[in-house]
C-alpha positions as a printed NumPy array, in Angstrom:
array([[-42.236,  -0.106,  -4.297],
       [-38.898,  -1.523,  -5.872],
       [-35.839,  -1.184,  -3.865],
       [-33.462,   1.422,  -4.8  ],
       [-30.09 ,   0.134,  -5.728],
       [-27.062,   1.881,  -4.426],
       [-24.578,   1.435,  -7.341],
       [-21.574,   2.597,  -5.422],
       [-22.412,   0.19 ,  -2.705],
       [-22.72 ,  -2.641,  -5.107],
       [-19.393,  -1.938,  -6.852],
       [-17.639,  -1.812,  -3.457],
       [-19.203,  -5.029,  -2.692],
       [-18.057,  -6.556,  -5.812],
       [-14.503,  -5.29 ,  -5.43 ],
       [-14.185,  -6.57 ,  -1.868],
       [-15.216,  -9.925,  -3.193],
       [-12.404,  -9.707,  -5.563],
       [ -9.822,  -8.864,  -2.815],
       [-11.073, -11.876,  -0.791],
       [-10.917, -14.447,  -3.614],
       [ -7.816, -13.1  ,  -4.835],
       [ -6.299, -13.148,  -1.352],
       [ -7.027, -16.932,  -1.249],
       [ -6.205, -18.131,  -4.764],
       [ -3.85 , -15.432,  -6.118],
       [ -4.66 , -12.458,  -8.566],
       [ -3.532, -14.405, -11.624],
       [ -5.993, -17.126, -10.951],
       [ -9.216, -14.919, -10.464],
       [-11.591, -14.378, -13.297],
       [-14.87 , -12.282, -13.228],
       [-16.796, -15.528, -12.804],
       [-14.951, -16.168,  -9.546],
       [-15.689, -12.793,  -8.383],
       [-19.401, -13.124,  -9.187],
       [-19.746, -16.355,  -7.135],
       [-17.785, -14.905,  -4.131],
       [-20.154, -11.871,  -4.243],
       [-23.23 , -13.791,  -4.685],
       [-24.327, -11.92 ,  -7.84 ],
       [-24.525, -12.867, -11.503],
       [-21.588, -12.555, -13.913],
       [-23.72 , -10.244, -16.046],
       [-23.998,  -7.862, -13.05 ],
       [-20.23 ,  -8.042, -12.642],
       [-19.761,  -7.224, -16.345],
       [-22.322,  -4.35 , -15.982],
       [-20.561,  -2.55 , -13.393],
       [-16.845,  -3.206, -14.636],
       [-17.017,  -4.496, -18.299],
       [-13.516,  -5.983, -18.331],
       [-11.215,  -7.718, -16.031],
       [ -8.682,  -5.088, -15.961],
       [-11.213,  -2.438, -14.72 ],
       [-12.418,  -4.711, -11.929],
       [ -8.759,  -5.243, -10.989],
       [ -8.055,  -1.549, -10.901],
       [-11.178,  -0.795,  -8.923],
       [-10.442,  -3.567,  -6.379],
       [ -6.714,  -2.573,  -5.767],
       [ -7.877,   1.204,  -5.481],
       [-10.142,   0.054,  -2.527],
       [ -7.194,  -1.898,  -0.865],
       [ -5.19 ,   1.438,  -1.31 ],
       [ -7.766,   3.509,   0.467],
       [ -7.916,   1.301,   3.151],
       [ -4.009,   1.345,   3.453],
       [ -4.369,   5.116,   3.596],
       [ -6.897,   4.792,   6.439],
       [ -4.368,   2.547,   8.437],
       [ -1.546,   5.057,   7.697],
       [ -3.825,   7.852,   9.103],
       [ -4.375,   5.746,  12.091],
       [ -0.67 ,   5.131,  12.607],
       [ -0.101,   8.907,  12.458],
       [ -2.821,   9.505,  14.991],
       [ -1.043,   7.155,  17.218],
       [  2.171,   8.843,  16.901],
       [  0.953,  12.069,  18.452],
       [ -0.795,  15.379,  17.637],
       [  2.134,  16.724,  15.681],
       [  4.349,  13.98 ,  14.48 ],
       [  7.575,  15.116,  13.001],
       [  8.997,  14.07 ,   9.619],
       [ 10.612,  10.856,  10.958],
       [  7.449,   9.662,  12.807],
       [  5.465,  10.283,   9.697],
       [  7.894,   8.135,   7.633],
       [  7.803,   5.481,  10.161],
       [  4.038,   5.327,  10.043],
       [  4.106,   5.047,   6.252],
       [  6.777,   2.337,   6.09 ],
       [  5.61 ,   0.176,   9.098],
       [  2.047,   0.285,   7.887],
       [  3.137,  -1.101,   4.478],
       [  4.801,  -3.99 ,   5.962],
       [  2.534,  -7.245,   5.939],
       [  2.065,  -7.795,   9.575],
       [ -1.582,  -8.905,   9.711],
       [ -3.966, -10.479,   7.417],
       [ -5.177,  -7.228,   5.698],
       [ -1.686,  -5.714,   5.056],
       [ -0.533,  -9.13 ,   3.837],
       [ -3.397,  -9.168,   1.412],
       [ -2.619,  -5.675,   0.339],
       [  1.158,  -6.49 ,  -0.094],
       [  0.434,  -9.725,  -1.914],
       [ -2.151,  -8.433,  -4.418],
       [ -0.291,  -5.143,  -5.072],
       [  2.88 ,  -7.114,  -5.895],
       [  1.016,  -9.622,  -7.98 ],
       [ -0.646,  -6.611,  -9.977],
       [  2.825,  -5.041, -10.489],
       [  4.09 ,  -8.44 , -11.884],
       [  1.199,  -9.256, -13.999],
       [  1.409,  -5.713, -15.674],
       [  4.945,  -6.328, -16.723],
       [  3.541,  -8.568, -19.468],
       [ -0.095,  -7.572, -19.716],
       [ -0.252,  -4.038, -21.565],
       [ -3.989,  -3.567, -20.626],
       [ -3.008,  -3.858, -16.947],
       [  0.188,  -1.475, -17.489],
       [ -1.985,   1.047, -18.922],
       [ -4.183,   1.266, -15.789],
       [ -3.323,   4.249, -13.538],
       [ -2.824,   2.105, -10.472],
       [  0.534,   1.107, -11.6  ],
       [  1.699,   4.843, -11.233],
       [  0.833,   4.879,  -7.348],
       [  4.437,   4.148,  -6.468],
       [  5.303,   7.655,  -7.949],
       [  2.71 ,   9.226,  -5.562],
       [  4.479,   7.386,  -2.513],
       [  7.812,   8.351,  -3.693],
       [  6.955,  11.998,  -3.928],
       [  5.305,  12.014,  -0.605],
       [  8.474,  10.389,   0.96 ],
       [ 10.784,  12.816,  -0.861],
       [  8.513,  15.797,   0.619],
       [  9.002,  14.378,   3.965],
       [ 12.821,  14.141,   3.712],
       [ 13.163,  17.635,   2.161],
       [ 11.009,  18.923,   5.061],
       [ 13.523,  17.177,   7.454],
       [ 16.688,  18.467,   5.473],
       [ 15.179,  22.076,   5.602],
       [ 14.581,  21.659,   9.526],
       [ 18.393,  20.469,  10.13 ],
       [ 17.031,  16.82 ,  10.979],
       [ 19.159,  14.933,   8.492],
       [ 22.604,  13.862,   8.75 ],
       [ 25.186,  15.686,   6.574],
       [ 25.415,  14.445,   3.103],
       [ 22.009,  12.821,   2.907],
       [ 20.132,  13.263,  -0.528],
       [ 16.331,  13.172,   0.277],
       [ 15.232,  11.872,  -3.15 ],
       [ 17.745,   9.128,  -3.271],
       [ 16.624,   8.078,   0.184],
       [ 13.031,   8.213,  -0.619],
       [ 13.731,   5.784,  -3.469],
       [ 15.728,   3.477,  -1.369],
       [ 13.293,   3.288,   1.428],
       [ 10.479,   2.402,  -0.9  ],
       [ 12.611,  -0.254,  -2.534],
       [ 13.548,  -1.689,   0.858],
       [  9.707,  -1.518,   1.825],
       [  8.781,  -3.716,  -1.031],
       [ 11.62 ,  -6.175,  -0.482],
       [ 11.329,  -6.52 ,   3.073],
       [  7.563,  -6.934,   2.757],
       [  8.024,  -9.842,   0.282],
       [ 10.654, -11.46 ,   2.603],
       [  7.931, -11.415,   5.399],
       [  5.406, -12.939,   3.108],
       [  7.768, -15.947,   2.161],
       [  8.897, -16.291,   5.529],
       [ 12.344, -15.284,   5.262],
       [ 12.255, -12.818,   8.122],
       [  9.818, -11.676,  10.823],
       [  8.206,  -8.374,  11.04 ],
       [ 10.158,  -7.426,  14.126],
       [ 13.403,  -7.972,  12.225],
       [ 12.217,  -5.955,   9.301],
       [ 11.226,  -3.096,  11.571],
       [ 14.595,  -3.244,  13.131],
       [ 16.25 ,  -2.917,   9.645],
       [ 13.989,   0.231,   9.086],
       [ 15.233,   1.51 ,  12.436],
       [ 18.776,   1.126,  11.436],
       [ 18.424,   2.946,   8.036],
       [ 16.292,   5.829,   9.468],
       [ 19.134,   6.145,  12.319],
       [ 21.668,   6.557,   9.49 ],
       [ 19.471,   9.12 ,   7.822],
       [ 18.188,  11.134,  10.697],
       [ 20.215,  13.004,  13.422],
       [ 19.33 ,  12.018,  16.898],
       [ 17.747,  15.474,  17.74 ],
       [ 14.999,  15.881,  20.229],
       [ 13.336,  18.465,  18.067],
       [ 11.693,  15.667,  16.017],
       [  9.489,  14.86 ,  18.958],
       [  7.087,  12.74 ,  17.082],
       [  9.726,   9.919,  16.494],
       [  8.565,   6.605,  17.619],
       [ 11.997,   5.307,  18.697]])
């Protein structure tokens, strides 16, 4: 009896091959033939599942984003049963920093995708490029929650701080990748800015400081 093919599993295997080879060579240098060789399958099979390189890149980076979400969830669990807004924000920001192989690959490929999308309309049209909007909304929601609970310093604007924290996360992540600073120094900068935003109140017992 012929073996039944799990198409979702096969798509995932090909996407993970993309992540591996792109992590070594850079996203810009990866073609569908390279991914096929890495996955140990034919080019025709890769084309069957993804049709275009843009769709393959999108699916591969979505897989990375899913794994990033799992890492955030693990960070939240480590922060306690009921982490407060600050602890939740810390888990999001610290997880995004490229401090190990997987997070370095995520930051590297995510940044590469964004840069390529600037000059490639096909990439720019993919929904993945809109994910930062979701991250901004999540941070803004947490800061609004903190504001309503009296946890923020007077005059702090949640939406502006959400935008600033995300921009800081991207910049600090790149500075770690290129060796400009260490993960510990980047974390210290985050802590400094969160101290500027949040009041030192015991009520936010989830804080990891």
